[in-house]
Structure formats: structure tokens, C-alpha cells
Kinemage of the C-alpha trace (Angstrom):
@kinemage 1
@onewidth
@group {chain A} dominant
@subgroup {mainchain}
@vectorlist {calphas} color= white
{ca met a 1} P -0.001 0.119 0.199
{ca ile a 2} L 1.352 3.308 -1.145
{ca thr a 3} L 0.058 6.412 0.902
{ca asp a 4} L -1.931 9.078 -1.404
{ca phe a 5} L -0.604 12.482 0.156
{ca asp a 6} L -2.065 14.352 -2.533
{ca lys a 7} L -5.376 13.119 -1.456
{ca leu a 8} L -4.757 13.405 2.345
{ca ile a 9} L -3.375 17.027 2.417
{ca pro a 10} L -5.998 19.559 1.911
{ca glu a 11} L -5.660 22.133 -0.860
{ca gly a 12} L -3.275 25.082 -0.531
{ca ile a 13} L -0.394 26.455 -2.010
{ca leu a 14} L 1.544 27.409 0.951
{ca phe a 15} L 1.289 26.423 4.789
{ca ser a 16} L 2.312 27.688 7.992
{ca ile a 17} L 4.363 25.661 10.514
{ca arg a 18} L 0.806 26.211 13.009
{ca gln a 19} L -1.350 24.830 9.958
{ca ile a 20} L 1.041 21.726 9.376
{ca asp a 21} L 1.280 21.445 13.226
{ca glu a 22} L -2.662 21.170 13.025
{ca met a 23} L -3.314 19.178 10.088
{ca lys a 24} L -1.116 16.614 12.900
{ca leu a 25} L 1.454 15.574 9.794
{ca ile a 26} L 4.375 16.989 11.598
{ca lys a 27} L 4.960 18.787 14.964
{ca ser a 28} L 6.017 22.138 14.768
{ca asp a 29} L 9.114 21.564 17.012
{ca leu a 30} L 10.520 19.130 14.398
{ca leu a 31} L 9.301 21.199 11.588
{ca lys a 32} L 11.453 23.922 12.549
{ca lys a 33} L 14.449 21.801 13.028
{ca leu a 34} L 13.784 20.302 9.674
{ca ile a 35} L 13.680 23.937 8.085
{ca tyr a 36} L 16.939 24.962 9.807
{ca ala a 37} L 18.761 22.044 8.687
{ca his a 38} L 17.695 22.609 5.302
{ca lys a 39} L 15.643 19.007 5.066
{ca ile a 40} L 12.565 20.560 3.718
{ca glu a 41} L 12.067 23.583 1.291
{ca val a 42} L 10.846 26.555 2.799
{ca val a 43} L 9.264 30.082 1.617
{ca lys a 44} L 9.955 33.046 3.588
{ca leu a 45} L 8.010 35.809 3.733
{ca asn a 46} L 8.952 38.675 5.952
{ca ser a 47} L 10.272 36.845 9.306
{ca lys a 48} L 7.814 33.983 8.740
{ca asn a 49} L 8.491 30.458 7.054
{ca phe a 50} L 5.956 28.769 4.483
{ca ile a 51} L 5.958 25.436 3.120
{ca ser a 52} L 4.283 24.584 -0.180
{ca arg a 53} L 1.809 21.802 -0.935
{ca thr a 54} L 4.204 20.501 -2.866
{ca ala a 55} L 7.574 20.544 -1.038
{ca leu a 56} L 5.452 19.263 1.993
{ca ile a 57} L 4.085 16.405 -0.029
{ca ser a 58} L 7.886 15.497 -1.429
{ca tyr a 59} L 9.341 15.490 1.796
{ca leu a 60} L 6.680 13.044 3.350
{ca glu a 61} L 6.784 10.802 0.391
{ca ser a 62} L 10.716 10.666 0.612
{ca gln a 63} L 10.636 9.804 4.523
{ca thr a 64} L 7.951 7.235 3.688
{ca leu a 65} L 9.196 3.562 3.773
{ca pro a 66} L 6.868 0.635 2.077
{ca ala a 67} L 5.374 -2.030 3.970
{ca lys a 68} L 6.774 -5.744 3.725
């Protein structure tokens, strides 16, 4: 079974750290660590960090291990 993140993640272009945390996808603390370690692509608007839906799906897919 392969998870279809495209269907699971709501429509939108950019998501804030809080929105992703509220979706119960990635906790905000871990997301901030990923951003500062440059492991997930981020869009910076003023002093706020946003993550595109595409970058979020790509990251989740790269971290998904198939079931045996």
C-alpha cells in the first residue's frame, strides 16, 4: 500500500508551521528543526516561514518506507 499524500493534504499553495501542526502531519518543533537543517524547502515571507504543498508532499514521500 502506498500512501497518497495528494489526497490526504488539503488544497492550498502555502502552509504555515502552525497549519501543518494542526493537520497532525509534523509537530512544529520537528518542522522548525527540518527547516533550520535545510531538509525541507521553505518560502520565507517577511519573518514567517511557509512550506508549499508540493514541498510538504515531497518530503513526506521521501520519508515513507513501504510496508513489507
